[in-house]
N, CA, C and O atoms as CSV, one atom per row, in Angstrom:
chain,resi,resn,atom,element,x,y,z
A,1,MET,N,N,-7.267,-17.107,3.552
A,1,MET,CA,C,-6.877,-16.613,1.839
A,1,MET,C,C,-6.096,-15.424,2.674
A,1,MET,O,O,-6.373,-15.000,3.795
A,2,ASP,N,N,-5.019,-15.011,1.775
A,2,ASP,CA,C,-3.687,-14.611,2.411
A,2,ASP,C,C,-4.386,-12.728,2.426
A,2,ASP,O,O,-5.418,-12.414,1.833
A,3,THR,N,N,-3.670,-11.912,3.096
A,3,THR,CA,C,-3.787,-10.335,3.032
A,3,THR,C,C,-2.730,-10.074,2.735
A,3,THR,O,O,-1.686,-10.513,3.218
A,4,ILE,N,N,-2.967,-8.844,1.365
A,4,ILE,CA,C,-1.753,-8.258,1.187
A,4,ILE,C,C,-2.171,-6.687,1.490
A,4,ILE,O,O,-3.221,-6.148,1.141
A,5,LEU,N,N,-1.211,-6.162,2.140
A,5,LEU,CA,C,-0.960,-4.747,2.027
A,5,LEU,C,C,-0.303,-3.746,1.201
A,5,LEU,O,O,0.902,-3.495,1.216
A,6,VAL,N,N,-1.175,-3.206,0.492
A,6,VAL,CA,C,-0.550,-2.329,-0.705
A,6,VAL,C,C,-0.493,-0.729,-0.079
A,6,VAL,O,O,-1.431,0.011,0.218
A,7,VAL,N,N,0.840,-0.519,-0.008
A,7,VAL,CA,C,1.183,0.520,0.586
A,7,VAL,C,C,1.246,2.031,-0.521
A,7,VAL,O,O,2.144,2.219,-1.343
A,8,GLY,N,N,0.722,2.453,-0.412
A,8,GLY,CA,C,0.607,3.892,-1.539
A,8,GLY,C,C,-0.538,3.271,-2.870
A,8,GLY,O,O,-0.375,3.106,-4.079
A,9,VAL,N,N,-1.570,3.075,-2.053
A,9,VAL,CA,C,-2.840,2.486,-2.983
A,9,VAL,C,C,-3.472,3.754,-3.689
A,9,VAL,O,O,-4.495,3.600,-4.356
A,10,GLY,N,N,-2.808,5.183,-3.542
A,10,GLY,CA,C,-3.187,6.354,-3.455
A,10,GLY,C,C,-2.685,6.398,-5.144
A,10,GLY,O,O,-3.294,7.127,-5.927
A,11,SER,N,N,-1.648,5.638,-5.553
A,11,SER,CA,C,-0.991,6.187,-6.726
A,11,SER,C,C,-1.570,5.189,-8.030
A,11,SER,O,O,-2.273,4.208,-7.788
A,12,VAL,N,N,-1.220,5.534,-9.283
A,12,VAL,CA,C,-1.655,4.385,-10.345
A,12,VAL,C,C,-1.702,2.824,-10.145
A,12,VAL,O,O,-2.555,1.937,-10.185
A,13,VAL,N,N,-0.732,2.909,-9.975
A,13,VAL,CA,C,0.126,1.453,-9.842
A,13,VAL,C,C,-0.398,0.736,-8.596
A,13,VAL,O,O,-0.754,-0.443,-8.581
A,14,GLY,N,N,-0.407,1.628,-7.479
A,14,GLY,CA,C,-1.326,0.888,-6.041
A,14,GLY,C,C,-2.295,0.462,-6.688
A,14,GLY,O,O,-2.501,-0.738,-6.868
A,15,ALA,N,N,-3.240,1.672,-7.256
A,15,ALA,CA,C,-4.741,1.587,-6.730
A,15,ALA,C,C,-5.278,0.495,-8.067
A,15,ALA,O,O,-6.449,0.123,-8.152
A,16,ASN,N,N,-4.209,0.088,-9.039
A,16,ASN,CA,C,-4.659,-0.640,-10.080
A,16,ASN,C,C,-4.338,-2.359,-9.048
A,16,ASN,O,O,-5.241,-3.182,-8.893
A,17,LEU,N,N,-3.104,-2.526,-8.562
A,17,LEU,CA,C,-2.985,-3.896,-8.329
A,17,LEU,C,C,-3.770,-4.056,-7.485
A,17,LEU,O,O,-4.171,-5.213,-7.609
A,18,ALA,N,N,-4.541,-3.302,-6.185
A,18,ALA,CA,C,-5.406,-3.351,-5.246
A,18,ALA,C,C,-6.494,-3.964,-6.104
A,18,ALA,O,O,-6.921,-5.101,-5.901
A,19,ALA,N,N,-6.877,-3.258,-6.959
A,19,ALA,CA,C,-8.299,-3.664,-7.491
A,19,ALA,C,C,-8.059,-4.920,-8.536
A,19,ALA,O,O,-8.873,-5.840,-8.616
A,20,THR,N,N,-7.122,-4.873,-9.152
A,20,THR,CA,C,-6.893,-6.486,-9.622
A,20,THR,C,C,-6.882,-7.510,-8.641
A,20,THR,O,O,-7.444,-8.578,-8.881
A,21,LEU,N,N,-6.259,-7.289,-7.475
A,21,LEU,CA,C,-5.965,-8.613,-7.029
A,21,LEU,C,C,-6.844,-8.735,-5.784
A,21,LEU,O,O,-6.630,-9.629,-4.964
A,22,SER,N,N,-7.882,-7.800,-5.624
A,22,SER,CA,C,-9.015,-8.026,-4.848
A,22,SER,C,C,-9.973,-9.276,-5.013
A,22,SER,O,O,-10.402,-9.832,-4.002
A,23,ASP,N,N,-10.245,-9.636,-6.031
A,23,ASP,CA,C,-11.053,-10.438,-5.912
A,23,ASP,C,C,-10.654,-11.932,-5.483
A,23,ASP,O,O,-11.554,-12.736,-5.240
A,24,ARG,N,N,-8.649,-12.485,-5.346
A,24,ARG,CA,C,-8.567,-13.405,-5.396
A,24,ARG,C,C,-7.701,-13.474,-3.690
A,24,ARG,O,O,-7.335,-14.505,-3.124
A,25,TYR,N,N,-7.545,-11.938,-3.140
A,25,TYR,CA,C,-7.156,-11.638,-1.391
A,25,TYR,C,C,-7.821,-11.045,-1.069
A,25,TYR,O,O,-8.800,-10.635,-1.692
A,26,ARG,N,N,-7.412,-10.729,0.349
A,26,ARG,CA,C,-8.295,-9.746,1.156
A,26,ARG,C,C,-6.980,-8.563,0.690
A,26,ARG,O,O,-5.838,-8.866,1.037
A,27,VAL,N,N,-7.143,-7.543,0.087
A,27,VAL,CA,C,-6.343,-6.398,0.151
A,27,VAL,C,C,-7.157,-4.945,0.742
A,27,VAL,O,O,-8.224,-4.401,0.457
A,28,VAL,N,N,-5.958,-4.627,1.786
A,28,VAL,CA,C,-5.826,-3.611,2.419
A,28,VAL,C,C,-5.024,-2.319,1.782
A,28,VAL,O,O,-3.848,-2.491,1.463
A,29,GLY,N,N,-5.526,-1.255,1.623
A,29,GLY,CA,C,-4.888,-0.416,0.789
A,29,GLY,C,C,-4.820,0.845,2.186
A,29,GLY,O,O,-5.702,1.431,2.812
A,30,LEU,N,N,-3.193,0.867,2.249
A,30,LEU,CA,C,-2.652,1.880,2.661
A,30,LEU,C,C,-2.696,3.216,2.151
A,30,LEU,O,O,-2.324,3.313,0.982
A,31,THR,N,N,-3.104,4.421,2.801
A,31,THR,CA,C,-3.206,5.762,2.333
A,31,THR,C,C,-2.433,6.705,3.450
A,31,THR,O,O,-1.938,6.308,4.505
A,32,MET,N,N,-2.457,7.877,3.008
A,32,MET,CA,C,-2.066,8.710,3.876
A,32,MET,C,C,-3.033,10.202,3.509
A,32,MET,O,O,-2.841,11.375,3.830
A,33,SER,N,N,-3.855,9.704,2.899
A,33,SER,CA,C,-5.044,10.671,2.287
A,33,SER,C,C,-5.895,10.260,2.789
A,33,SER,O,O,-5.658,9.081,3.052
A,34,ALA,N,N,-7.512,10.762,3.345
A,34,ALA,CA,C,-8.739,10.240,3.813
A,34,ALA,C,C,-9.299,10.562,2.847
A,34,ALA,O,O,-10.376,9.975,2.953
A,35,ALA,N,N,-9.319,11.297,1.635
A,35,ALA,CA,C,-9.899,11.613,0.772
A,35,ALA,C,C,-10.016,10.794,-0.700
A,35,ALA,O,O,-10.459,11.062,-1.817
A,36,LEU,N,N,-9.323,9.576,-0.019
A,36,LEU,CA,C,-9.068,8.789,-1.639
A,36,LEU,C,C,-10.343,7.977,-1.682
A,36,LEU,O,O,-10.853,7.662,-0.607
A,37,PRO,N,N,-10.979,7.558,-2.965
A,37,PRO,CA,C,-12.064,7.406,-3.092
A,37,PRO,C,C,-11.841,5.873,-3.126
A,37,PRO,O,O,-10.687,5.495,-3.332
A,38,GLY,N,N,-12.958,4.809,-2.920
A,38,GLY,CA,C,-12.830,3.699,-2.276
A,38,GLY,C,C,-12.747,2.854,-3.683
A,38,GLY,O,O,-13.213,3.351,-4.709
A,39,ILE,N,N,-12.068,1.411,-3.690
A,39,ILE,CA,C,-11.550,0.903,-4.576
A,39,ILE,C,C,-12.491,-0.785,-4.182
A,39,ILE,O,O,-12.404,-1.420,-3.131
A,40,ASP,N,N,-13.364,-1.150,-5.461
A,40,ASP,CA,C,-13.986,-2.122,-4.730
A,40,ASP,C,C,-13.225,-3.420,-4.503
A,40,ASP,O,O,-12.342,-3.903,-5.212
A,41,GLY,N,N,-13.713,-3.859,-3.441
A,41,GLY,CA,C,-13.103,-5.126,-2.679
A,41,GLY,C,C,-11.999,-4.880,-1.854
A,41,GLY,O,O,-11.675,-5.933,-1.305
A,42,CYS,N,N,-11.281,-3.943,-1.531
A,42,CYS,CA,C,-10.597,-3.260,-1.088
A,42,CYS,C,C,-10.970,-2.587,0.000
A,42,CYS,O,O,-11.885,-1.764,0.035
A,43,GLU,N,N,-10.074,-3.012,1.170
A,43,GLU,CA,C,-10.120,-2.098,2.320
A,43,GLU,C,C,-9.342,-1.182,2.514
A,43,GLU,O,O,-8.173,-1.526,2.685
A,44,LEU,N,N,-9.614,0.107,2.559
A,44,LEU,CA,C,-8.525,1.142,2.978
A,44,LEU,C,C,-8.268,1.566,4.226
A,44,LEU,O,O,-9.253,1.614,4.962
A,45,ALA,N,N,-6.893,1.995,4.833
A,45,ALA,CA,C,-6.602,2.463,6.063
A,45,ALA,C,C,-5.630,3.451,6.114
A,45,ALA,O,O,-4.620,3.505,5.413
A,46,ASN,N,N,-6.048,4.384,7.146
A,46,ASN,CA,C,-4.746,5.312,7.112
A,46,ASN,C,C,-3.754,5.012,7.951
A,46,ASN,O,O,-4.085,4.470,9.006
A,47,CYS,N,N,-2.332,5.275,7.708
A,47,CYS,CA,C,-1.152,5.541,8.376
A,47,CYS,C,C,-1.194,6.303,9.449
A,47,CYS,O,O,-1.420,7.452,9.070
A,48,PRO,N,N,-1.065,6.241,10.892
A,48,PRO,CA,C,-0.993,7.255,11.541
A,48,PRO,C,C,0.001,7.950,11.643
A,48,PRO,O,O,-0.065,9.010,12.265
A,49,GLY,N,N,1.445,7.425,10.918
A,49,GLY,CA,C,2.527,8.517,10.609
A,49,GLY,C,C,3.563,7.501,10.026
A,49,GLY,O,O,3.579,6.292,10.256
A,50,LEU,N,N,4.492,8.255,9.171
A,50,LEU,CA,C,5.479,7.739,8.651
A,50,LEU,C,C,6.666,7.720,9.618
A,50,LEU,O,O,7.718,8.288,9.324
A,51,ASN,N,N,6.521,7.164,10.597
A,51,ASN,CA,C,7.657,7.021,11.363
A,51,ASN,C,C,7.536,5.520,12.100
A,51,ASN,O,O,6.379,5.187,12.356
A,52,PRO,N,N,8.481,4.676,12.431
A,52,PRO,CA,C,8.568,3.656,13.062
A,52,PRO,C,C,7.542,3.100,13.710
A,52,PRO,O,O,7.272,1.904,13.602
A,53,GLU,N,N,6.797,4.036,14.538
A,53,GLU,CA,C,6.038,2.979,15.814
A,53,GLU,C,C,4.914,3.171,14.671
A,53,GLU,O,O,4.262,2.216,14.247
A,54,GLY,N,N,4.766,4.358,14.260
A,54,GLY,CA,C,3.176,4.527,13.071
A,54,GLY,C,C,2.959,3.441,12.071
A,54,GLY,O,O,1.814,3.059,11.828
A,55,ILE,N,N,4.266,2.791,11.329
A,55,ILE,CA,C,4.448,1.758,10.492
A,55,ILE,C,C,4.055,0.737,11.246
A,55,ILE,O,O,2.973,0.206,10.994
A,56,ARG,N,N,4.780,0.319,12.203
A,56,ARG,CA,C,4.404,-1.213,13.104
A,56,ARG,C,C,2.975,-1.077,13.068
A,56,ARG,O,O,2.339,-1.923,12.440
A,57,GLN,N,N,2.190,0.148,13.826
A,57,GLN,CA,C,0.811,0.108,13.959
A,57,GLN,C,C,-0.150,-0.237,13.019
A,57,GLN,O,O,-1.240,-0.749,13.272
A,58,CYS,N,N,0.406,0.140,11.623
A,58,CYS,CA,C,-0.437,-0.317,10.539
A,58,CYS,C,C,-0.244,-1.750,10.005
A,58,CYS,O,O,-1.072,-2.349,9.318
A,59,ILE,N,N,0.820,-2.172,10.360
A,59,ILE,CA,C,1.070,-3.698,10.204
A,59,ILE,C,C,0.343,-4.573,10.888
A,59,ILE,O,O,-0.155,-5.662,10.606
A,60,ALA,N,N,0.379,-3.672,12.169
A,60,ALA,CA,C,-0.210,-4.550,13.114
A,60,ALA,C,C,-1.549,-4.965,13.158
A,60,ALA,O,O,-1.892,-6.140,13.287
A,61,ALA,N,N,-2.234,-4.099,13.062
A,61,ALA,CA,C,-3.539,-3.819,12.797
A,61,ALA,C,C,-3.895,-4.510,11.318
A,61,ALA,O,O,-4.743,-5.393,11.440
A,62,THR,N,N,-3.471,-4.320,10.060
A,62,THR,CA,C,-3.551,-5.156,9.314
A,62,THR,C,C,-3.718,-6.635,9.339
A,62,THR,O,O,-4.772,-7.212,9.071
A,63,GLY,N,N,-2.641,-7.183,9.667
A,63,GLY,CA,C,-1.845,-8.051,9.752
A,63,GLY,C,C,-1.889,-9.404,8.411
A,63,GLY,O,O,-2.430,-10.489,8.198
A,64,PRO,N,N,-0.857,-8.377,7.729
A,64,PRO,CA,C,-0.955,-8.581,6.123
A,64,PRO,C,C,0.089,-10.217,6.112
A,64,PRO,O,O,0.589,-10.767,7.094
A,65,ASP,N,N,0.144,-10.607,4.819
A,65,ASP,CA,C,0.985,-11.764,4.867
A,65,ASP,C,C,1.758,-11.377,3.684
A,65,ASP,O,O,2.640,-12.127,3.266
A,66,TRP,N,N,1.526,-10.395,3.181
A,66,TRP,CA,C,2.472,-9.835,2.064
A,66,TRP,C,C,1.999,-8.354,1.979
A,66,TRP,O,O,0.878,-7.857,2.086
A,67,ILE,N,N,3.177,-7.838,1.759
A,67,ILE,CA,C,3.744,-6.047,1.858
A,67,ILE,C,C,4.172,-5.357,0.407
A,67,ILE,O,O,5.382,-5.321,0.184
A,68,VAL,N,N,3.441,-4.909,-0.413
A,68,VAL,CA,C,3.865,-4.595,-1.594
A,68,VAL,C,C,3.853,-2.808,-2.022
A,68,VAL,O,O,2.877,-2.295,-2.571
A,69,HIS,N,N,4.994,-2.100,-1.690
A,69,HIS,CA,C,5.287,-0.676,-1.795
A,69,HIS,C,C,5.031,-0.011,-3.075
A,69,HIS,O,O,5.938,-0.044,-3.907
A,70,CYS,N,N,3.951,0.579,-3.356
A,70,CYS,CA,C,4.002,1.412,-4.772
A,70,CYS,C,C,3.904,2.980,-4.392
A,70,CYS,O,O,3.472,3.802,-5.201
A,71,GLY,N,N,4.303,3.297,-3.204
A,71,GLY,CA,C,4.789,4.765,-2.946
A,71,GLY,C,C,6.007,5.402,-3.675
A,71,GLY,O,O,6.916,4.674,-4.073
A,72,PRO,N,N,6.034,6.472,-3.820
A,72,PRO,CA,C,7.096,7.330,-4.589
A,72,PRO,C,C,8.734,7.491,-4.217
A,72,PRO,O,O,9.622,8.161,-4.744
A,73,ALA,N,N,8.727,6.612,-3.122
A,73,ALA,CA,C,10.023,6.655,-2.937
A,73,ALA,C,C,10.618,5.297,-3.513
A,73,ALA,O,O,11.830,5.078,-3.496
A,74,SER,N,N,9.604,4.317,-4.070
A,74,SER,CA,C,9.938,2.905,-4.472
A,74,SER,C,C,10.985,3.084,-5.887
A,74,SER,O,O,10.895,4.063,-6.628
A,75,GLN,N,N,11.748,2.217,-6.055
A,75,GLN,CA,C,12.678,2.456,-7.255
A,75,GLN,C,C,12.692,1.086,-8.169
A,75,GLN,O,O,12.573,0.002,-7.599
A,76,SER,N,N,12.825,1.150,-9.453
A,76,SER,CA,C,12.553,0.087,-10.020
A,76,SER,C,C,14.214,-0.069,-10.321
A,76,SER,O,O,15.063,0.801,-10.122
A,77,ALA,N,N,14.468,-1.683,-10.959
A,77,ALA,CA,C,15.698,-2.124,-11.110
A,77,ALA,C,C,16.106,-1.439,-11.818
A,77,ALA,O,O,17.214,-0.995,-11.520
A,78,TRP,N,N,15.491,-0.967,-13.108
A,78,TRP,CA,C,16.303,-0.229,-14.254
A,78,TRP,C,C,16.585,1.265,-14.265
A,78,TRP,O,O,17.261,1.781,-15.155
A,79,GLU,N,N,15.999,2.018,-13.153
A,79,GLU,CA,C,16.203,3.347,-12.776
A,79,GLU,C,C,17.886,3.633,-12.591
A,79,GLU,O,O,18.462,3.214,-11.587
A,80,GLN,N,N,18.481,4.250,-13.467
A,80,GLN,CA,C,19.558,4.706,-12.814
A,80,GLN,C,C,19.965,5.184,-11.850
A,80,GLN,O,O,19.158,6.024,-11.453
A,81,GLN,N,N,20.977,5.094,-11.104
A,81,GLN,CA,C,21.371,5.967,-9.592
A,81,GLN,C,C,22.077,7.120,-10.267
A,81,GLN,O,O,22.864,6.742,-11.135
A,82,VAL,N,N,22.001,8.425,-10.097
A,82,VAL,CA,C,22.630,9.567,-10.625
A,82,VAL,C,C,22.828,9.962,-9.218
A,82,VAL,O,O,21.951,9.925,-8.355
A,83,GLU,N,N,24.264,10.411,-9.022
A,83,GLU,CA,C,24.975,11.189,-7.915
A,83,GLU,C,C,25.203,12.070,-8.359
A,83,GLU,O,O,25.264,12.315,-9.564
A,84,HIS,N,N,25.402,12.826,-7.380
A,84,HIS,CA,C,24.923,14.652,-7.232
A,84,HIS,C,C,26.605,15.107,-6.872
A,84,HIS,O,O,26.896,16.286,-6.669
């Protein structure tokens, strides 16, 4: 069974994606908040830090086949790039 790491599982998109995929895949939701409520069928993991080493540790600990980023830094293809 493939493992999907959902980064940003605390967002609306991340939580719904994790809940939807959890019946077909092993889903690990990555969060920076320990107060996040559980999602049925989804394992939750805390990231030790948003630095390269902390991210490597999260990936090594969960062993994902796929990584989906649903955090606030993600941008959609239709967002307009605005230069300041």
